[in-house]
VEXNUPA-62824 format. One record per residue: residue in one letter; y, z, x of N, C-alpha, C in turn. Coordinates in pm, whole numbers, plus 50000, padded with zeros to 5 digits. Example, Ala and Ser with C-alpha at 12.3 -4.5 7.8 and 13.67 -1.06 7.14 Angstrom:
// VEXNUPA-62824
A494315078051319495505078051230496705078051320S497755070851285498945071451367500035078751290
// end
This chain:
// VEXNUPA-62824
M814586326385605814176326785466815346331585382G815446326785259816566330585175816146331385030I816926338884952816726339984809818076337884745F818106332184623819376327984568819586333284428R820766338284404821166343484275822316335184223S822336332284092823326323184035824736328284058L825626319284096827036322584111827656324583975A828716332483971829386334883844829946321983786I830476313083871830936299983829830046289783896A829416280983822828436271783878829096262183974L828356259084082828806248684172828536235184109A828966224484175828746211084122827276208784096V826406213884187824966214084163824606228584135P823926231784026823616245783997822856251984113I823446262384173822786268684287822676283584263C821906290184348821766304584342822126310184477L822836321384479823206327484606822016334584666L821936334184795820766338684868820806353584894F819676360484862819546374384903818086377084934C817796380285060816416381685101816076396285118G814776399185118814346412985134813116413985219S813126422885316811926425385393811876440085427T810666445385436810506459385467809206461585543V809136472585615807946474785696807576489485696H806456492785636805936506385638804516506285584A803746516385623802406517485568802446523685428Q803566530885395803666536985264803786526385155T803236529385038803396520584923803966528784808F804796522584725805396529584612805996519484517Q806286524184394806966516484291807956525984224R809266522484228810256531784175811436524284112L812076531284017813306526683953814456535483999Y815656529384013816826536584063818036533383976G818916543183964820176541083896820206546183754S821356544583691821596549483557820866540983454T820436547383345819786540083236820806533683142T822116536483163823156530783077823986520083147L823856518983280824556508683356823536498983414R823936486883441823006476883493822976477783645N821776480283700821566480883845820436471383882V820596464283992819586454584035819436455384187F818216454584236817936452884378817656438184407T818166433284522818046418984551817456415784688K817486425184781816926422284913816596435284984V815496435385060815066447185136815036443685284I815686452085367815696450185512815126462785576P813996461885645813386473885702814126478585826D814296491585835814806498185955813876510085980P812666507386029811596517286031812046530886083P811696541886014810846542285894811646542185764Y812816535785764813676535485645813796521185592Y814506520085477814796507085417816276506385382Y816896494985413818166491285350817826481885235V818506483685120818246475085004819576470284948L819776457084943820956451384881820786450984730G821896450984659821846449984514823236449784456Y823316453084327824616454184262824526463384142E825676468584101825776477283985826996473383904K826856473383773828006471583685828556485383652P829796488483690830336501983669830576505383522A830626495283437830796497383294830216485483220V829886487483094829336476583014830376465383004G829976453183037830866441783032831646439283159A831596448583255832336446883380831586437583474L832316431683569831676423683672830926432783769P829856427783831829086436183924829876439884049R829456450784111829976454884241828806455984338A828986450384457827906449684555827526463684603T826216465784624825706478784671824776476884790V824736486984875823706488484979823106502284961T821796502984949821086515684927820156518285045R820026530885080819086534685187818006543685128L816736540085157815566547485111814756551985231D814006562885214813086566785321811736559785301A810776562985385809496555785384808726557485254Q808986568385181808296570785054809086565484935G810256559584960811076554384852812066564384797N812256575884862813236585684817814646580584845H815546582584749816916577584760817726586584852L818376580584952819226587985044820696586385009W821146574084988822526571484944822666557084900T823726554284826824116540684787825606538884814V825956528484885827346524684909827696513384812R828746515284732829166504984637830606501084665L830886487984675832256483384698833136486784578D834426488284603835346491884494835986479784429V835416467684456835886455484391834676447884338A834896439384237833826430884187833336421784299S832026421784323831536415084445830026413784440Q829466406584539828016406084558827706403584705W826646410184751826116407384884825076396384872N825126386784966824196375584965823106376785069D823396383685180822436384285290822806395685382A821886399585469822126410485563821156409485677I821506415885788820646416085907820926428885983L819916434386051820116446486130821056443786246G821716454486293822696453486401822086450186535P822876451786641822506446686774821166451786824E820496443486902819276446886972819546445687123P818836452587211817926463487169818726475887131A818196483087036818836495486990817776504186927P817856517286948816856526086886817096526986736S816006529086662816136531286519816636545586497P817496548086398817946538586297819086529786347R819206517986284820236508286322821166505686205S822356500686239823316496986135822906483786072L823556480485961823266468385887824546460085874I824446447085900825556437785883825296429885755V826256429885664826096423485534827186412885514V826836402385437827806391785405827716388485257G828846383885200828876380385059830236374985020H830646377884894831946373484845832356381784725T833646380884690834156387784572833846379584447L833996386084332833806379684202835096380984121P835336371884027834496360383989834536349384093F833546340384086833446329384183834336317884135N835606318684175836586308484137837646307484245G838826302684210839866300884311840376313684373T840056325284313840506338084369839486344584462T838326338384475837236344484554837606345384701R837196356484765837326357984910835946361384968S835706356885090834456360085158834476374585205L833266380385220833126394385260832146395785374A832386405585460831426409885561831616424785582G830556431785619830656446085640829566451385730V829766463485777828776470685857828546484285792V827276487685769826896500485711826046507985812T826416520585839825646528685932824506535685860P823516540985934822416548285869822886560285787A824066565585821824596577085748825376573085624G825536559885598826246555385480827716552985502L828176552485626829576549385655829756534285655F830776529485586830956515085566832296510585622T832256499085692833466492085736833376477885685G834346473585605834276460285546835576452685555R835456439185547836636430585555836546419385453F837726416085396837896403685321838276392685420Y837846380285392838246368685473838776357885380D839886351585418840496340685341840316327785419M839276319985383839036307385453839766295785387S840056297085256840706285985186841466291585066S842176282784996842906286984876842066284984751G840796281884767839876280184654838676289284671R837616286284600836426294684606835746293384741E835036304084784834386304284915833356315384918T832476315185017831486325785034830886325585173F830596337585224829666339185336828286340985270H827396331185293826166330985215824916335785290R824756331685414823586335485492824006339285631I823276348885693823556353185829822246353785905V822276349686033821106349986118821546353586259R820686360286332820976363286473820306352486558N821116345686639820606334886724820196340686859P818946338386903818516343887032819196337287151V819726324987132820446317987239821766312987181P822746321887162823986317787095824876309487187D825816302387127826816294787203827636304087290N827976315887239828696326087314827956339287294P827376345187400826586357487384827356368887319S828676368587322829466379187259829476378087108F829086366287057829096363886913827726358186872P826706366886865825326361886843824986359086697Y825836363086603825506361586461826146348986405Y825316340786334825786328286275825776329786122I826866325686060827026326485915827166312585858A826366309485756826496296985681827146299985547G828136291785510828826293885383829486281185335I830366282785237831126271385186832566275685162E833456265885159834816267885115835266255685037W836286257784953836826246884873837486236484963E837266223684932837896212885008839216209284941P840346211385007841656208684946841756194184899G842476192384791842686179084736841566174184649R840536182184632839396178384550839346187184425G838326185084343838146193584227837846207884265T838006216884170837866231184199836456235184241T835476226584215834096229884254833596220984367W834506214484438834146205684550834116214084676D832986213984745832806223384856832546216184988E832926223185095832576219285231831756230585293V830746226785371829906236585438830596241285565V830586254685587831216260585706830156268185786L830376268885915829516276286008830416285086093L830106297986102830916307286179830026315386271T830616320286380829946330086466830696343286456M829976354286474830576367486454829896377486546D830616388286581829996399186657829676410686563A829106421586621828666432786539829816440986484S831056438086531832236445086481832986436786379L832396425886331832946417186227834066408086278N834176406586409835166397286464834576383186466I835366373186423834926359386420835106352986557G834046346486607834146339186735834796325686713W834136317186636834736304586594834276301086455K835046292386392834706287186261834706271986269K833666265586214833586251086210833196246786068K833556234486036833156229185906832686214885920Y831756211185832831216197685831832126189185742Q832846179885806833846171985735833246158585694V832936157485565832356145285510833026142585376S832696131385319833356127285195832596131485070T831526138985086830726143084970830886158084944D830496161884824830506175984783829206182184834D829276189484945828056193785016827766208584996E826486211484990826036225384970824766228285049F824696223785174823516226585256823736239485336F824156249885264824426262985322823446273485270R822436269285194821636278885118820666286885204D820326281685320819506289585411819826285385553I819696294785645819836291985788818836300785861E818026294485948817016301486026817146297386172A816906306786264817066304086407815706301486472L815696292186568814516289186648814646295786785P813546297686855813606304786984814536298287087N814746285087081815586278387181817066278187145G817436284587033818836284886991819166274786883D818316264686862818536255686749818346263386619M818876257686511818776264086380818406253786274I817796258486166817486250286050818386254685936I819116245085877819896247985757819406238685646A819576243085522819006235385412819866236885288G819726227385197820446227385070820466213485011N821656208684978821786195084925823136189184965R823196176084966824436168784989824776160884864G826056160384833826486152184721826456159584589S827006153184486827156159184354825856158084275S825916162484149824726162284064824296148284025T825126138184052824766124384015824246116384133I824676119784253824256111784368823686120384481G823466133284455823076142284563821646140484609S821316145984727819976145584784819706158684856G818426162984856818046174884928817966172385076V818476181785157818476179985302817936192485370V817196190285478816806200685574817266195485709L818176202785774818806198085897818466207386012R818316201386130818176209086253819476207586331I820106219186365821396218786435821296226786564S822176223886658822226231286784823036244086764N823146252186871823906264686861825416262286856T825826249686866827246246286846827486240386708G826406238586630826516233186496826266218286487T826036211586599825806197186598824446193986538V824406184286446823156180286384822326172286484V821086176686508820216169886605818986163786537G818856165586407817736159786334817766164386191G816916158386109816886162785971816216152785880V816076156685752815516148085649816426148685528S816436137685452817256136685332816456129485224S816396135385104815586129484997816306117684934A815506108484883816066097184809816236100584662T815876112984624815936117584485816806130084480Q817296133384362818146145084346817326157784362L817446163884478816756176384510817756186084570S817416198784567818166208884640817166218984695F817236221784825816366231684887817076245084890V816376255584846816986268884838816536278084950D815426274985016814906284085118813906276985206V813836281085332812846275585424812186286985500A810976284585548810236294185630809436286385733F809046293185839808256286985945806786290885929M805886281285953804456283985957803886275986073G803676282786186803236275786306804296265886351S803926253386369804866242886412805376234786293N805446241286177805896234386057806976242385985I807676235485898808686241485812808196240585667I808216251885597807916252185454809256252785381A809526242985294810796242285223810556243485073A811276252885008811196254884863812476249884800G812356242784687813536237584621813246233184480H814116224584427813956220184289814716207284265E814286200184164815056188784115816266193684036Y817276185084025818406188183938818946174883886P819706174583778820196186283702819126192883615T818016185983585816916192283512816016199483611F815806212683593815086220683691813596217283694A813046215783814811606214083835811316218883977A810546229883991810316236184121809416227584209R809746227184339808996219184436808786227284564L807676224084635807346230484763806826219884857M807326219884984806966209285079806786214985218M805996207685298805826211085439806306199385524F807206202285622807676192485720807276197385859N807146188185952806936192686089808256197986145L808166206186248809326213586296810436204586348N810096192786399811116183686451811736174986342L811196175986221811696168086107811636153086134S810636149386210810426135186241808926132786259P808336123386183808976114886083809476122985964P810396117385884811016125085776810096128085658Q809006120785642808156122885525807396136085537P807286144085429806576156985435805096155385470V804516165885531803076166285554802356166985420W802896175185328802436175385189803586179985102Q803476177484971804516181484876803856183584740I804276194384670803666197784542804726202184442A804346201784315805156207184206804586220684164L805486229784123805106242984071805626243683927P804906237883833805456235983698805686248883621V805056259983659805226272383584806596278683605L807256275583716808486282583751809686277083675T810526286283627811806282783567812956285283664A812686291583777813636293383887812806295584012I813346291684127812666293884255813676300184349R813286311184415814256318884491813956319584640N812706321284677812466322084821811026318884854V810776316484982809446313585033809296320485167W808106325985195807806331685326806316330085352T805936332185476804546329785515803956341785586S802626342485581801856352285655800606345385704G800566341985833799476333785883799516320185818N798406315985757798356303185686798626304485537D799006316585493799306318685352800796317285326I801106311685210802486309385168802746317285041Y803876324285036804266331984919805576326384864V805556322484737806736316784671807126326184558T808406329684551808906338584446809906331184360G809776332984230810696326884135810576333784002S810956326783895810846332183760809926323283677A809266329483579808396322183487808326329883356N808006323083250807816329483120806336333083108V806006345483141804626350383135804626364083069G803536367283002803436380182936804496382282830G804996371282773805996372282668807396374882717R807646374582851808966377082907809236367283020V810506363983040810916356783160811146367183268R810446365983377810446376383479810146370283615G810326378483721809966374383855808476373883874V807996363283940806576361683970806416357584115V805226360084169804896356184306803656347384303L803736335884369802596326884385802116327584530K800816328684548800236328484682799406315884697L799656308384807798916296184835798436296484979N797346289585004796926286985142797486273485181G798236273085292799046261385322798476251585420G797186251685442796626242385539796706227885496A796796218685594796806204285566795396199985521P795256189485442796326180185402797096184585279S796656195385210797376199885092797116214685073P798026221985009797836236284988796876239184874T796346251584874795446256284768796076268284700L796186267984568796746279184494795706290484487L796106302584526795206314084524795436322884401W796696325984370796986333784250798476333784219M798796337784095800166341084054800126354883990K800996363984036800996377783988802416382383957Y802476392883874803756399183842803496413883814L804576421683810804486436083791805046439783654D804246446483572804626449883436804266464283407N805276471983366805046485983328805606488683189G805556478183104806026479582967807506477782948E808196471383046809636469083032809906457982930V811166457282886811526447382783812436436482836S812986437982956813796427183014813776428383166Y814006416883231813956416083377815086407283428L815636410783546816666402983612816236400083755E816496387983801816196383683938814696383783963G814306388684081812896388784123812736381984256T812586389784364812456384384499811366391984574S810806385884676809796392784758809986389084904W809566398384993809746396285137808616402585216P808206396185327807076401285404807456413685485L806486422485503806636434285586805536434385691S805646443385786804546444985881803436453185815S802366455485886801216463285838800566457285716G800656443885701799976437185592800516440885455R801846441485440802456445085314803656436285286F804106436585159805386430385128806066437985016A807366435084997808176442084897808596432284789F808666437384666809186429684553810316437784490T811446430984458812576437784396813066429884275D813646437084180814326430684067815126441383995G815596438383874816176447983783815376447383654R815026458883596814176458783477814566470283386A814406467983254814836477683154813666482083067K813566495183046812626500582950813266500182811P812466501682706813046501282571814186511082554G815306506282499816466514682473817316517582594Q817046511182709817796513682832818356500682887R819296501882983819776490383057818896488383180E819076476883246818266473783364818586483683477R817526487883545817656496183664817026489083783A817536492683901817046486384024815596490584049F814746480784082813316483184099812856477884234I811956485484298811316480784421809866484984419S808996475984466807586478984486807206474784627V806556483784699806006480684831804496481584819H803766471084856802336470284832801676461084934D800366458784920799656450485016799906435684988L799316426985072799586412585063798936406084942D798086413284870797546408084745798196414484624M799306421384648800146426884540799366436484451N798486444484511797676453784434798466466484403T798746468684277799336481084227798686483984092C799006495484033798456498483901799246491683790M800286483883825801056476683723801016461583747T800066456983828799956442683860799206435183751E799746423883712799096414883618798936401083683T797906393883645797646380383696797796370483581A798436359083610798626348783507798126335483561P797576327083474797096313883518798246304383544T798066295283638799046284883665798366273683740T799076262883762798536251283833799586245883929I799146237584021800036229984108799606215384101S800506206484137800166192184136800946185284247A800416174084295801046166684404802256158984353T803266157484441804436149084412804546138484521N805486129284504805586117984597807036113984617Y807836123284672809236120284701809346112984835S810316104284844810596097084968811746103785042F811646104285176812686110285259813076100785371N814346102085411814896094285521815616103685616S816006098385730816876105985818818266106285758P818996117685767820296118585702821366110285774A822386106885698823536100085757824266109685848G825106104285939825796112386037826726122685973L826756134686032827606145485986828516149586100T829806150886070830796154786172831166169386152I831076177186259831496191186252832726192986338I833736199586281835006201286352835366216086357L836146219786458836626233486473837726235986372D837726247786312838696251186210839336264586246P840546267286201841196280086236840376292086189T840396302686269839696314986232840396321386113P839666325386009840316330785889840866344785911P842006347985848842526361685853841636370885770S841746383985794840896393585723841686406085688A841156413885593841736426585552840616435985515S840876449085521839826458885495839516460085347V838296465185315837836466985178837316481185162G837526487085045837106500785020835726501784956Y835226514184945833876516284891833736530284835D832666532484760832296545584706830876548884749I830566561984752829206566584778828596571584647L827396566384612826736569984488825426577284516N825016585584423823726592384432822936588784308W822056578984319821326573684204820126582384171P819856584684041818576590984003817416581384027V816226587084047815036579384081813926582683982E813176572383942811996574383857810776568183926V809756576183947808526571584012807686563883910L807206552183950806366544083863804966542683922C804126535883851802816531783900801936543483940C801806552983849800836563683866800156565283732K798936560383720798276559583591796886565683596C796236565883479794906571683467793836561183498P793016563583599791866554683620790766558083520P789776549383504788686552483411787946565283444D787846568883572787126580983613788096591383667A789186593983595790176603783641789536617383662F788666621583568787926634183582786506630783631K786166635583748784876631783805784296643283887N783026641283929782306651184011782356665083947M782166665583815782276678383744780906685183734T780936698283742779746706483721780146718683639Y779176724283565779426736783494778346746583531R778666759383515777736769883554777806781183452P776646786483410776656798183323776986810683404T776746822383344777046834883414776336835483549S775126830683555774396829883681773556817283679G773066813683794772246801583803772976790483875P772306779183893772896768183970773946760583889N774796753083960775746744083896775006732183838L775396728083720774766716883652775766705583636P775386693083663776336681983652776686679183506I777906674583484778366671083351779476660683362A779606652183261780626641683260781356641983127C782486635083121783246634282997782356628782886G782396635182770781576630982657780246638182647D779856645782752778576652782750778666665782670T777496671282637777396684082568776736694282661A777326706282668776816716782754776396728682668D775466736982720775056749282655775896760682709W776226769982621777076781282658776206793382692F776536800082804775786811882846776756823282872Y777426827782771778336839182775779646836082846I779606831282968780816826883038780636812183073F781626803983041781546789683070782546786383181T782046781683295782886778083409782676763383442L783766755883448783726741483476784606738583597G784106730483688784886726183804784716711483829G785676705383899785596691183927786836685983997E786976672783997788106666284060788906658583956F790236658883970791116650883887792036642983979M791946629483971792726620784058793416610083976C794706607884004795446596883943795246584284024E795596572983965795506560084033796896554584052G797236551184176798556545484203799046549384339D800246544184372800796545984506801876556584512S802266561984397803356571684394802946583984315C801696588184326801196599284245801426612584316P801626623284238801776636484300800486640884365P800556648284477799326652384547798506662584467M799166670384378798466680384299798836678384151P798266668184085798636665383947798266676883854P799156680183759798886691483669797806688283567I797046698683532795956697583434796106708983334S795846706183207795766716583105794476714783026W794006725682965792786724882885792946732882756T792256728182653792306734782522790896735482465L790506747182415789206749082351789426750582200T788756742182122788896742681976787536743781910H787546748781785786326750381706786516743081573P785466737081515785636729281391786286737081277T786026750081267786606757881157787676767581205L787566772581327788536782181379789806775481431G789716762581465790856755781524791026759481670H792296761781710792576765181851791966778781884V791246779281996790586791482039791186796882169A791326787982270791846792282400792446780382471S793266783182573793876772382652794256777782788G794516768682882794886772583017795356760483096A795626762583225796156751783309795686753783452D795696742883527795356742983669795996730583731N795726727983857796216716083925795086708883996G795206695484007794276687684085794666688084232P793926681684319792776673384283791506681284250N791406693884294790236702084262790646712684160F789996712684046790396721783939789206730183896Q789506741083822788466749683768788926755083633V788006755583539788246761183406787226772383385A787686784583356786806795983330787136801383192I786166800783100786366805182962785496817482938P786086828982905785276841182884784436840182758G783366848082754782476847782640783126852082511T784186860282520784856864882400785546853582324S785686841882387786296830482318785336823982220F784026825882241783026819382157782546829482052T783276830281942783016840481841782276835381720A782066822381710781406816681592780426806081637P779356804181559778406793481595779036779781572G778446769881635778926756181621779126749581755V779726737781752780006730281875781496730581901Y781896736682012783286737282051783646724582129T784926721082126785436709582203786386714582310L786066711382436786946714382548787676701482585L788986700982562789796689182591790566691582720L790286683382822791016683582948792106673082943S793316676682985794446667482988795076667683126G795146656183191795766655083322796966645883317I798016649183392799266641583390799366632983515C799446619783494799696610183602801036603483575D802116609783619803476604783596803716603583446M803876591283394804136589283252802856587383171D801716588383237800426585883172799656599083161T798956600983050798136612883031796666608983021C795826615483102794396612683105793676623583023Y792666619582946791946628982862790446628782893C789826640282874788376641482891787886652082793E786906648582710786326657982614784936662182659I784666675082653783336680682678782986689682560F781776688282509781356695982392780446707382437I780706719182382779976731182423779236736682302K777906736682309777056741582200776886756582214T777356763982116777296778582125775916783682085P775586796082123774286801682086774246806981943G775306804781865775306809381727774156803281648C773696791881688772536785681624771296790981694C770726801581640769606808281705768366799281707C767426802981794766126796481803766226781781842R767196778481925767326764681970767076762982119D767336773582198767266772082343766706784982403Y765516784182461764876795982519765666801482637Q766166792382724766916797082839768206803982796A768836798982690770026805682639769676819782590F768526821382527768056834482482767896843982600I767256839382707767046847782826768376852082885H769316842682898770616845982957771406855482868R771296854082738772006863282650771476877482665I770166878882672769576892282688769986898382821N769846890682930770186895883062771656899983070S772526892482999773946895683002774286907882917A773446910982818773776921782723773186935282762V772066935382836771356947782867771896953682997S772106967082997772526973883120771916987883123I771746993183244771177006483266772187014483346T772507026483300773397035383375772737049083385S773067056283489772457069483511773187080183432I772427089983388772957101983322772297113883388P772787125983367772117137583430770637138483395G769817137083495768387138583479767687126283426G768397115183408767737103483354768627091183352Y768347082283252769087069683245769377065983101Q770377057183087770817052682956770667037582946F769987032982842769747018782816770777014282712S771697005082750772787000782661772686985882633I773096982082510773106968082469774536964482429S775086954482490776466950382461776596945882316N777766948882257777986944782119778236929682106T778216922182220778346907682214777026900882183L775916908582184774616902682157774566897582014L774046885481995773986879481863773066887381771S773316886281641772566894181543771106889981535C770766877981581769376873681577768586878381699N769266885281792768606890681910768556905981899F767446911981945767346926581947766256930682045I766226943582075765206949482161764246957182071E762956953382076761946959581989761586973482038W761406975782167761086988782224761496989482370V761637001782419761947004482560760897014182612D760177010082715759157018382780759777023982907W759917037482913760627043783024759747045683148G758467042483141757617042883258756967056183285D757237066183200756627079483218755777083283097G755377073183017754587075582897755427076182771Q756767076982785757647077582670758107063482633V757947059782502758407046882451759317049382331D760527043482333761447044182219761377030982144Y761117031882011760967019881930762247017081850G762577004181839763756999781766763446995481624P764036984581581764796975281667766176980781706F766596977081831767906980681883768766968081892Y769896967681818770776955981814771996958181904G772856948181909774066949381991774866961681957G775316968782059776056981182042775196993582048S773886991782057772967003282060772937009382200V772677022782203772507030082328771277039082314V770347037982407769127046182407769077053782538S768897067182531768897075582652767547082382671H767287085782795766007092382827766187100782951T765577112982947765567121683065764137123483111Y764007125183244762687126583304762427141283335N761177145183323760787159083347760687162283495S760437152183577760297154483720760787142283795S761117144883922761557133884007760377124784036G760677111784051759627102184080760147087984070T759247078484082759587064384073759017058783945Y759857051483866759457046683735759867032183718T759117024983635759447011183599759817010883451I760997006483423761457005583284761176991483233K760546990483118760256977683055760826977582914Y761056965482864761526964282727761056950982670L760996949982536760606937782467761836932282396A762256920182437763396913382375762876902682280I763546901482164763086892282060764276884382005E764016871581973764986863481898764316859181769K764976862181655764406859781523765246849481448D764556840481380765246830381299765836837281176P767156837681162767736844781046767416837980914A767046825280917766756818180792765356821480740T764366822680830762966824580788762446838580816G763126845980906762646858980946761536858581048L761146846581090760076844981188760636846781329Y759766852381420760166853881559760096840281628C761166836581697761196823881773760666826181914W761256836181982760846839082119760816854182140E759946858182230759936871982272759586872582419K760066883182485759846884182629759836898782668V758796902682743758726915982802759316915082942D760306923482970760996922783099760946936283167S760766936083300760846948183382762186947583454I763036956983423764376955783477764436960183623F763956972383654764036977183791763176989583806I763116994483929762397006983960763437017883979V763267029283912764267040083920763577053283949G764357063283973763837076783988764857086683939T764467098883911765437108983872766217113083995K767357119483972768237122584083768287137684105D768367141184229768527155284263769977158284299T770447152484413771787155484465772887149984375W772707138084316773787131284243773557131784092E773127142584040772757143383899773877138783805D775097142783831776177140383735777137129483782N776727121583876777647111783932777157097583906Q778017087983932777737073883907777997065784034L777287054384046777587044584150778627034684097R779467029584186780417018984151780237007484250L780326994984197780126982884279781206972684241Y781846967184342782886957184315783056948184440P783446935384422783626928684292782266925284229N782236923884101781016920584028781366911483911P780966898883912780056892084006780666891084147T779786888984244780206887984382779716874784442T780246871584561779826859184628779156862184761N779946866684860779376868784994779176883485029S779876892584957779736906784990780266915084874F779906928184873780486937384775780636951084840T781436959284774781616973284816780836982184720L779976990784775779197000384696779807014084719E780327019984612781007032884622780047043884577L779737053184669778827064284641779617076384593P778987085084514779697097184469779957107184582A779167105884692779327115084804779007107484932P779487112185048779187105185174777687104085196A777267092585249775847090285273775347099085386S774147104585367773517112785471772647103985559A772177109885671771337102285763770057097985692G769687085385712768457080085654768617073985517T769837074385461770047068385328769897053285338R769137047685245768867033385245769477026785121I769857013985138770347005885026769376994385008R768746993784890767766983384861768266974684747I768076961384761768446951884656767176945084609T766926945584475765736939384417766156929584309D765246920284279765506911284167764996917684039P765176911283921764776917783795763286921083784T762436914783867760996917883863760636929383955G761596934784030761336945784121761026941484262R761026928484290760736923784425761926926484517L761626931184638762676934384734763336921684785A764676920984777765426909384825766186912584953L766626925284970767436928885087767396943985102E767356948985225767386963385251768246965885373A769056976685366769946979885477770106994985485T770506999785603770757013985626772207017085595A772457027485516773817031185480774547036985601E775867035185601776707040685707776877055585683V776387063685776776387078285759777817083385750G778037092485654779337098985639780357091185559S780017079285510780977070885436780577070085290E781587071185201781327069485059781337054685019R782027046185098782127031885065781267023985164Q780307017085111779377009285190779636994285167Q779776986685276779956972185267778596965485280V778246957185180776936950685177777136935585173Q776506928285266776596913685274775536907285186T775936897885102775006891485008774996876285022G775616870985128775716856385142774376849385145A773316856185193772006849685205771216849885075L771696857184974770946858284849771196846084761P770166840984694770386830384594771176835984476A771816827184401772546831384283771586837384180G772026847984112771196854184009771566868683987L770756875683909770956889883879770146898383977Y770736909784021770086918784117770416933284082F769596942284141769806956584123769876963184260V770846972384273771046979784398770526993984377Q769616998184463769097011984462769587019184586V769977031784567770317040484680769187050584694I768567050884812767377059184835767697069084946E767467081884916767717092485013766437100785028A765967102185151764737109685179763567104385098G763507091285079762407084885009762517085184858K763597091284804763747092184660764867083084612P764617074984505765697066884445766697076084377L767967075684421768977084684369770017077784280G770007064784275770967057684191770677042784188V771117036084082770897021784068772077015583992I772407003384027773466996083957773156981083966R773516973983865773216959583860774446951383901F774196939483962775296930283994774786915883982A775726906883973775426892483968775946885784094K775106877484154775486869684273775806855284228Q777006850584261777396836784225777036827084337
// end
C-alpha cells in the first residue's frame, strides 16, 4: 500500500510521492505536534508495538523547503523524540528493521532531497528506537531521482538483501522530466545488493507502489508513457524484477496505490491530465486483464492510498467538504460484482487549513489518520488520530458522496526489459534531534457531562437532581455526582469549579473539585437573603467547558415548605446542661418568621415566648429525676401575621445531674457517619450506660461505657440518617445529654 505527496517539481505525469502509515495499539488519541509558527506535517505511521514511528516534515523557517522528520510516540501519543535531517528533503516510505527481532525495532526509511530537480539525490536511513540516525545520500544519475517505496520480500533473490526499493532516475539524453523506473535490493545496513532499471523508450513512472506476495513475486503500479500517450499499469514481477504478468489501460490513467483483498488486487488511481479518481479490483494473477469491477469517486480532488480490512475497502484522498479542502476517508464494502459505499468521514476540530491526509490500518480493529492542520492564527502542525474502524472520535464529521461505475478497457502490457545497472555511490547525511510540543485534542463535553447527581440537606436521604432542576435549601446544601468528558484523550480527573450567585447579592460563594466523582458543600451562612440562588457547575474537557445550572430555593420565602420549616427548627434548637438544669438555645440563623412559642420543662414549669433566633432560656430542677422537654415551634406569614405551621416537639428525656453538675459532654465528629467519640468530664464508673434516642425519645441504641475511660468510642453505622440524642446514665440516673446528626 502507498500514499503519494506531490513532488516539488512535477513529473511528466502529475504524481504524488508515496508515504504510508500504519499503527497498532488499543489506545486511541488525537493530538497536534510541533511549533505553531513553523509548518509541520505527519505523513505515515509505522507501528512498533507499543510505540509508533511517524514520518513527516518540518519547514525550519517561513518560506524554506521542508526537511524530512521521523517522530517516535508512545502508545498514548506522548512525544518521545523527532529526528530531522539537516538538508531539504522528504521521506517517502519506511519499514521496520529485520525480523525476527524483539520490540522495539529500528526503522528503515527512504526518500530524496529537495528541490526535485537535477540536483536531487536519493536518500535512505536507519533510525533506532533511541533516536540515533544513520543516513546516506545516493547518486544514481546526473538528473532528478528518488527512492520512493520499500518492501521486505519474504523470498528475496539474495537473502542477504531482503529489502526491495522502487524508484526513478533521469534517463540521459532525454528531457529533464523523462524518467526510468529502477529496482534495487538493500540490507538493513543500507548496503545496495543490486540495482536494475527497466529500459524502454517511454517516460515511465510505474514506481508508485510495490507490494510483496508470499512466493516472492511483487506487484508494482503506476503509469507508462507521457501525459499524451500514457496508460495505467499494474505489473506482477519476480524477485529478480522480471515482469511475469500485468495489465495496461487503453486510457490515460495512473495508479497510485494497490492493496490485497483475498485473491484480488484493489488498485486506486486517477485519470490525467484532468484529475478524476478511480478504484478497481483485479484478480491476483492479472489475467484476464479486465477488472472484476471499476468505479469513479467523483468527490475526491486527490487520491493517496487504499487498504483493506476483511471485505471492507478504505480509500483516502482529499475533497472539498465542510468549506475546506481536506483529507477524507471513504469506506466501501468490496464484494463482487460491485462495491457498496458505506460512508465518507473527516476529522474537524475548527481548523482553518489542512495539508495532505492519509490513513493506515492497525491491529485491534483500529486505524490511524495523519495530516497537517492549522488553527486560526497559527501555521500547520502535525496531526495524528488513532481510532476504531468506523473513525469514531469526538471530532468526526460525515459528508454525503456517491460512486458510479466506469468502463475502462485493459490489455496485457507490452514487453519490458530490465537490465543490471552499476550500484550507486553514497555519502553520509546529518540530522538534528527535536523536542516538539504536544496539544491533546478530541476531549469535549457530552450532553450528559454532569450526571447521577443527588443533593442532601443537613440530614435525611439523598434526593436525585439534574441540570436545570430546582432544589430546596435546608441550612447546608450538599451536592454530589459524576463529571465525565467525551473523547479519547481526556484527563482521568477533569477539573470542576462551582459558583453560587444571588439575583441581588451577585457572587456569594465558589469552590473547586475534580471528577469523575465530585462533591459541592455549601454552608448555611452562604444563604443570607431570600430568593432563588443559582449554582453554576463548570467542568473542563481540554479546550471545551461544560456547564450545569442548578437553582436553589431559599427558605427566605416563609410559609412555602413544611419540611423546610421542620428542618430549620431542628437545626436551630439545641439543649446544653448547666449546673442543676439545662439551657434551651436558639441559633441566630433562624429566620425571623420562625419562633418558639413556649418551652415545657417537664416538671410543671413552662416558659412562654415568643423566643426568636439568638434567644436562650434556662431552667433548674429542684430534684433529680427524669423529665421530657417539649416546645411549640411556629412559622408565621410576615405579610398577613397568620400562622402557617406549628409543631409541638419532644426533644429528649433528661435528668438533673449529681456527679457532673458543672461539666459538659463533648461529641465529635458531628455530624458523624460510622462512629463518634464521646468525651466525658470524668472517667466512667462501673455500670455507666450510653443510650441513643431519636427526637421522639425512642431508644435507638444502648451500650455499656468502658470503665475508667473519659473517651468512649460509639459505633453508629447501623443507625439511619437523622438527628439523635446521646444520654449518659449512671446508677439509673441520666447525668448528661448531647445531640448529634448521623449522615
